[in-house]
C-alpha positions, 0 to 999 in steps of 0.5 A: 170900777174894777173887780168889785162886788156889790154887796146889799145897801145899808144905812150910812152915818147920816142915815141914807142907804148906800150900796157896799162895794165889796161884801168880803169882810176886810181890814181898812188899812189907812195912811195920811199921805202918799209916801206912806202908801207908796211902800204898802200898796205894791205889796197888795195881791189881787188888787182892785181899784174903786174910786169914791168922792175922788179918793182911791180904794185898793182892795185885795190881800196883804200879808194874807189878809183881805184889806182895803187900803186907802190914804185919808189925806192929811188932817183930822177932817180928811182922817174922819170924813174918809174913815167913815166912807170906807166904813159906809162903802166896805165891810170893814171888821177892823182898822189899821192906821200906819204912818209917820208922826213926830215924837214927843217922848224925850226917850224915843228916837226917829225910826222908833215905831209907837203903838199907843193904847189910846189917842186923844185930841189935843187941839179941842181947845177953849181959847181963854179970855185974857183978863190981863196980860198973861193972865186967862180965865174960862167961862164958869159953866166950862170949868168942870171940863177943863181937867188938863193944864193949859198951854197959855190961853189953850185949854184942852177939852173932851170931845163930844161922841155918841155911838150906836152902842151909847146914843146919848151924847157924852164927852171924853178925851181918850179913845181906846185901841182895841185890846186884842189887837195890841195884844197881837202887836205886843207879841211881835216883840223885837221880831220885826227888823226896823231899818236904820239907814235911808240913802246915805243917811244913818240914825244915831240910835237903832229903831225899836217898837214901843207898845203902849202909852198915849198918842195925841193928834191935832189940826197942826204940824208941831215943830216947837220945843216948848209945845212938845214939852207941854204934850209929853208933860200934860198928856204923857205922849209918846207921839203926836200927828194930824190924823189918828185920834180923828179915825179913833173917834170914828172907829168908836162911834161905829163900834169897830176895833182899831190900832195905829202904827206910828213911826217917827219921822221927826221930834216935833221941834226937839231936835238939835237943828231944823226938823228932820221930817224931809230927810227921815220920812221914808225910813219911818214910813218903811218901818211903820209898814214893816210892823203893819205887815208883820202884825197882819201876818200874825192876826187870826 
């Protein structure tokens, strides 16, 4: 491992002692897949590489802040596993997720950057029993936690969680982003010039940044108009992805502040034609990275 300074061992989430690879307090900067990280890595100064369990972590500075940058991998499991891996092996003070997502709020457009105030896991489901064709029922002992409308047989539920601060097992749906980090994001206002075109493709609407509201995450790539409408109506969600809520839950359990910047690469099935992610993911990734770097430059 190049350029790493070893810190004292500390307990991991499993209780086993692990050796931290770097003692410097750093902001963890996470992206889910390669096109997102490609925008950021060339900007990292004094870069040093560390490889753990096949995951490459890059330490250095980005927009003046000490960071550790890495790919979580796509999916909730990868996001949770590798966020915890970073927390165990580096001195992480804050977590920032940057990447692309599907737009759920019909008032938002491709290229917009969302910064939700809280994230939930919409696929923590009860698959309900079908009593009659199209009619479903939940076990009586579970009904008290089914407070959100169902999508057919699928009823969203809260997740079980505990933390060092609250070791007793509790259930919750939403995991709040850090208020101070949100305030800094909000202070950016319209100062970040977001991309409008990529190659020969230009957007119909000028992208903008939206701070606040809700985001939801699950194990599915969503390209379905009916489910998009359900997610907006049920969760009042601006955006939907496959990782952030898992990272948010890990951040909560470890008592580490987090925030996520997600730029819309597609409309999760709400567009007029076929899914546009392949056309606009590079533009969306660039816009998310621009907001992330402006945030880091403003962070004190």
